[in-house]
C-alpha angles and dihedrals in degrees: 000000000000117000093216096086089052093050093046090050089051091050092048089051091057096257126134119272087209091055094047091048089050091052093052097038095244125134118236089232090056091047095052092042091053093045093052096043117123125213115269124244093264094052090047093050089047090054093050092044091049090057092052092047091053091052092049092047091049092049088054089058087247092298103113123096125198097283095056094038088052091048092050091048091053091049087051090056099258119140111214140124127253093237090054090051091049091050093051092046089055089050090051093046091241125144139161127251120253124214119249122217115276122228119236114253102170116129107196124213105229090196097051120119120258115267128183129248101239095175103048094195093305103139095152113148113246123186090198094050104064114150093007100099127026132175134191149167143182128252134174134228125201116231137172087260096048134270123345114202123209126197122189142192116203129188105232093205096059105014089237119149098234097175138015141161139184131207142158090252136051096222127131092270090068096056091039090058092051092050093047090050091052093052093045091050100043106029094205111225092219141005112318126203118228114199125196143148123272095268114149090245093061096041097047121119091238092056091049090053093050091048090053092050091052095045094246122145113217122226128179136190128225123285113269094005106120092178088065087071098027098142094056091044091051093053093054092048089052093046092052096041094049100034126357099050094049097078142000121267116224095195138020088239092059093050091047092052092049091050090050092053092046098049101035100031102036120006099050098035108034117006111110119229122203091210089058093054089265095305129129119247090252094050090046091053091046091053090045091055094054 
């Protein structure tokens, strides 16, 4: 324990600093030198950096760990090492969120026609391949009014969610709405592949007709092989770990609104992806266009 608080207390109580120093075996010169000392450059820099780390972590909704916080600081022009960021985050009690395992919800249609796997687990980002390969899936969110189902369409090249829809049912109309939205937003220049699992919604005749009308080639993975649609699975794990599992949702409308803000206001525009060199989907697409 430092002797300085005791000496300061003695001084405040009207006692002699000299006497207090004598009792504790501390010279008056050492006491005054220690009291008047100013933080060194490294301590000052740590304090400044800690404030910036806290702001970046807060902007990420508490989801970023040290690698993404470090990447964001570097993009903001801060020169610092990842280990230093990790050390300061530990001191601040800050940590990222980690994705839990997602339960399988696919209901295969045993009578559906055979479709090829045109992706073959190749989810590599590609700045030259925007709107050439998409993937998607369905997940469900519990609310006070019952289940809310979410369908997505993700551009494999940039990780951007280019189409999504919610409904109180998981029928073909839900995934059809997400695909129609993606095509209306992106206007693919040529045929685009859409990859999914073998859920009955994606293998239905109605969905096949819609895809043909939109110029979309359908691709499916193998039954029970989550890695065949790993990118879509990964997005849902991220969405749940960073948003949906953090609180309860009283209504479907509340959950829908939160999903909208997350996808359109955060994930597509600002969330850093390690697979994109710690860029957001929007930044990655902007760089690809230059």
